[in-house]
C-alpha positions in Angstrom: 0.0 0.0 0.0 1.3 3.4 -1.0 1.9 5.7 2.0 -0.4 8.7 2.1 1.2 12.0 1.9 1.0 15.0 -0.3 3.7 14.5 -2.9 5.9 17.5 -3.5 7.3 16.3 -6.8 9.9 18.3 -8.8 8.0 20.7 -11.1 9.4 21.0 -14.7 8.6 24.7 -15.2 10.0 25.7 -11.8 12.6 23.2 -10.8 13.5 22.2 -14.4 13.7 25.8 -15.8 17.5 25.5 -16.0 17.8 21.7 -16.0 21.0 20.5 -17.6 20.6 19.8 -21.3 17.0 21.0 -21.1 16.9 21.3 -24.9 17.3 17.5 -25.1 14.3 16.9 -22.9 10.8 15.7 -23.8 7.9 14.0 -22.0 6.6 10.6 -23.1 3.5 8.6 -22.1 4.4 4.9 -21.7 3.6 2.0 -19.3 1.0 4.1 -17.6 3.5 6.8 -16.6 4.6 10.2 -17.9 8.3 10.0 -18.4 11.0 12.7 -18.6 13.5 11.6 -21.2 16.5 13.2 -22.7 17.8 12.2 -26.1 21.0 13.2 -27.8 22.8 12.5 -31.1 21.7 11.5 -34.6 18.6 9.3 -35.0 20.5 6.8 -37.2 23.4 6.3 -34.8 23.8 3.2 -32.6 21.4 3.5 -29.6 22.9 3.8 -26.2 20.6 3.6 -23.2 21.7 5.2 -19.9 20.0 4.5 -16.6 20.9 6.5 -13.5 21.0 5.1 -10.0 18.7 5.5 -6.9 18.1 9.1 -5.9 19.5 10.6 -9.1 18.0 11.7 -12.4 19.1 12.7 -15.9 21.3 15.4 -14.4 23.7 12.6 -13.5 24.6 12.4 -17.2 24.8 16.1 -17.8 28.5 16.1 -18.9 28.7 12.5 -20.1 25.7 12.3 -22.4 26.7 15.2 -24.8 30.1 13.6 -25.2 28.7 10.2 -26.1 26.2 11.9 -28.5 29.2 12.4 -30.8 29.0 8.7 -31.6 25.6 7.4 -30.4 22.0 8.2 -30.2 21.8 8.5 -26.4 18.5 7.8 -24.6 18.4 8.7 -20.9 15.2 8.7 -18.9 14.4 9.7 -15.3 13.5 6.4 -13.7 10.0 6.1 -12.2 9.5 8.2 -9.1 12.8 10.1 -9.8 13.2 13.6 -11.1 10.3 14.5 -13.4 9.0 11.0 -14.1 5.8 9.7 -12.5 6.1 7.2 -9.6 5.2 3.5 -10.1 2.2 2.1 -8.3 3.1 0.3 -5.1 2.5 -3.1 -6.6 5.2 -2.5 -9.2 7.9 -1.1 -6.9 10.4 -3.9 -7.4 13.3 -4.6 -9.6 11.2 -6.6 -12.2 8.5 -3.9 -12.0 11.1 -1.2 -12.8 12.5 -3.3 -15.6 9.1 -3.8 -17.1 8.4 -0.1 -16.9 11.6 0.8 -18.7 10.8 -1.9 -21.3 7.5 -0.2 -21.9 9.2 3.2 -22.4 11.6 1.7 -25.0 8.7 0.3 -26.9 7.0 3.7 -27.0 10.2 5.3 -28.2 10.7 2.6 -30.8 14.4 2.0 -29.8 16.5 -1.1 -29.3 19.8 -0.3 -27.5 22.9 -2.0 -28.8 24.8 -0.6 -25.8 23.3 -0.2 -22.3 25.1 1.5 -19.4 23.7 1.9 -16.0 25.0 3.4 -12.8 24.5 1.6 -9.4 20.9 0.4 -9.3 20.4 1.4 -12.9 22.9 -1.4 -13.8 20.7 -3.9 -11.9 17.6 -2.8 -13.9 19.6 -3.3 -17.2 20.8 -6.7 -16.1 17.3 -7.7 -15.2 16.0 -6.5 -18.6 18.8 -8.5 -20.4 18.0 -11.7 -18.4 14.3 -11.3 -19.2 15.0 -10.8 -22.9 13.4 -7.4 -23.1 16.7 -6.0 -24.4 19.7 -7.6 -26.0 22.5 -5.2 -26.2 25.9 -6.3 -27.6 27.6 -4.5 -24.7 26.4 -4.0 -21.2 28.4 -1.6 -18.9 27.8 -1.4 -15.2 29.2 1.8 -13.7 29.8 1.0 -10.0 26.8 -1.4 -10.5 24.7 -2.6 -7.5 24.4 -6.2 -8.7 24.8 -8.1 -5.5 22.9 -8.1 -2.2 24.5 -6.4 0.7 26.7 -8.7 2.7 25.6 -10.4 5.9 22.7 -9.0 8.0 22.7 -5.8 5.9 21.0 -7.8 3.1 17.9 -7.9 5.3 18.3 -4.8 7.4 18.8 -2.3 4.5 15.6 -2.9 2.6 13.7 -3.4 5.8 14.7 0.0 7.1 14.1 1.6 3.8 10.6 0.1 3.8 9.9 1.4 7.3 11.0 4.9 6.2 9.0 4.7 3.0 5.8 3.7 4.8 6.2 6.6 7.3 4.5 9.6 5.6 6.7 12.0 7.6 10.0 10.6 6.5 10.2 12.1 2.9 9.1 15.5 4.1 11.6 15.5 7.0 14.4 14.4 4.7 13.5 17.1 2.2 13.2 19.7 5.0 16.8 18.9 6.2 18.4 18.6 2.7 20.6 21.7 2.8 23.8 22.1 0.9 26.0 20.8 3.8 23.8 17.7 4.3 23.9 16.8 0.6 27.7 17.3 0.5 28.1 14.9 3.4 26.0 12.4 1.6 27.9 12.6 -1.7 31.3 12.7 0.1 30.2 9.5 1.9 30.1 7.7 -1.5 33.8 8.5 -2.1 33.0 11.1 -4.8 33.8 14.8 -4.9 31.4 16.9 -7.0 31.6 20.5 -8.0 29.1 23.1 -6.7 26.8 22.6 -9.7 26.6 18.9 -9.1 25.8 19.3 -5.4 23.1 22.0 -6.1 21.3 19.7 -8.5 21.2 16.9 -6.0 20.1 19.3 -3.3 17.3 20.5 -5.6 16.0 17.0 -6.0 16.5 16.0 -2.3 14.5 19.0 -1.3 11.4 17.5 -2.9 9.6 14.9 -0.7 8.2 13.2 -3.8 11.6 12.5 -5.2 12.8 11.3 -1.8 9.8 9.0 -1.6 10.6 7.6 -5.1 14.2 6.8 -4.0 13.0 5.2 -0.7 10.3 3.2 -2.5 12.9 1.8 -4.9 15.3 0.8 -2.1 12.5 -0.6 0.0 11.5 -3.1 -2.6 15.0 -3.9 -4.0 15.4 -7.6 -3.8 18.7 -8.5 -5.4 18.7 -12.2 -4.3 16.9 -13.3 -7.5 19.1 -11.2 -9.7 22.2 -12.6 -8.0 20.9 -16.2 -8.7 20.3 -15.4 -12.3 23.5 -13.5 -13.1 25.4 -16.6 -14.5 22.7 -16.7 -17.2 23.7 -13.2 -18.5 24.7 -13.7 -22.1 25.8 -10.1 -22.9 29.5 -9.1 -22.9 29.7 -7.1 -19.7 32.2 -4.5 -18.5 32.1 -3.8 -14.8 33.5 -0.2 -14.3 34.7 0.4 -10.8 35.8 3.6 -9.0 38.7 2.7 -6.7 37.4 5.1 -4.1 33.8 3.9 -4.1 32.5 3.7 -0.5 28.9 2.8 -1.5 29.7 -0.4 -3.3 33.1 -1.8 -2.4 35.3 -2.2 -5.5 36.1 -5.9 -4.7 32.4 -6.7 -5.2 32.9 -6.3 -8.9 35.5 -9.0 -9.1 33.2 -11.4 -7.3 30.5 -10.6 -9.8 32.9 -11.0 -12.7 33.8 -14.5 -11.6 30.1 -15.5 -11.9 29.5 -14.1 -15.3 30.2 -16.0 -18.6 31.7 -13.0 -20.4 32.8 -10.1 -18.2 35.8 -8.1 -17.1 36.5 -5.4 -14.6 37.8 -1.9 -15.5 39.2 -0.1 -12.5 39.1 3.7 -12.6 41.6 4.9 -10.0 41.0 8.0 -7.9 37.2 8.0 -8.5 34.3 7.2 -6.3 30.7 6.0 -6.7 29.8 8.8 -9.0 32.8 8.4 -11.3 30.9 9.4 -14.4 30.1 12.7 -12.8 33.6 13.3 -11.5 35.4 12.5 -14.7 32.9 12.4 -17.6 35.7 12.6 -20.2 37.5 9.5 -18.9 34.3 7.5 -18.8 33.3 8.7 -22.3 36.6 7.6 -23.6 36.2 4.2 -21.9 32.7 3.7 -23.4 33.9 4.6 -26.9 36.9 2.2 -26.5 34.7 -0.7 -25.3 32.1 0.1 -28.1 34.8 0.0 -30.7 36.2 -3.3 -29.4 32.6 -4.7 -29.5 32.3 -3.7 -33.1 29.7 -1.0 -32.4 31.7 1.9 -33.7 33.6 2.2 -36.9 37.3 3.0 -36.4 37.1 6.3 -38.1 34.3 7.5 -35.8 35.8 6.3 -32.5 38.0 9.4 -32.1 35.2 11.9 -32.7 
């Protein structure tokens, strides 16, 4: 049952008036939701799907997506309940539910990604979609991907606590009320990343909205990675696990454990970067994506250095 509270969701005309890459934005009706989607690049280029992580939105790709648009048609939505996209009904607040919703969006857009890249929980959504056969990219890239349950008791405690917070109608409002610049900086710093003032202010703008906070809590509260973990050995796609050496949210060694369970995967360690590596060093991550795409045969040699 969805908790009852007045949702203070981000408003596009007010909160999105100066949204990064606003000219690339549009709104799409799909899977019973109104989605905020940003699209970059030429229509005929290889399609690259980008999915952000829990608590973020399309702003997370603000510097990376335009770089990748030199080679790809980039499609980047706000996930349900995040940013300017409608929330999912309570019955669909799960990893499969999120994956099904994104599948519906891709159907409405008429795109089939040949490359899919997801950050943190976004990588889990993409892996679930690949396993379910709703997408079949030739290359899957997990950027500090959240692909394994938390170790030990945390596997139970983390979603349980998130569920308790989500069901309490006061929690999102309280979190939004206390989300000042200093609190947001402490939260981001705790992931091992260092963002500039613009990056911090964009997260602060979202965290100040109880509707966005409720969307993030709802996602975490229903995030069961046990089934995904069991299915990972069936993942057919060539997978690159990109890891920031300073990531404090998902320990870097987790990626090596995941790699050993996948049929076709390798780890790419990015030294000096934290959980939000793609925001800290978008040029490095863009170069890595192009290199991997070139090696996978998705980019012609002459376009790889664009």
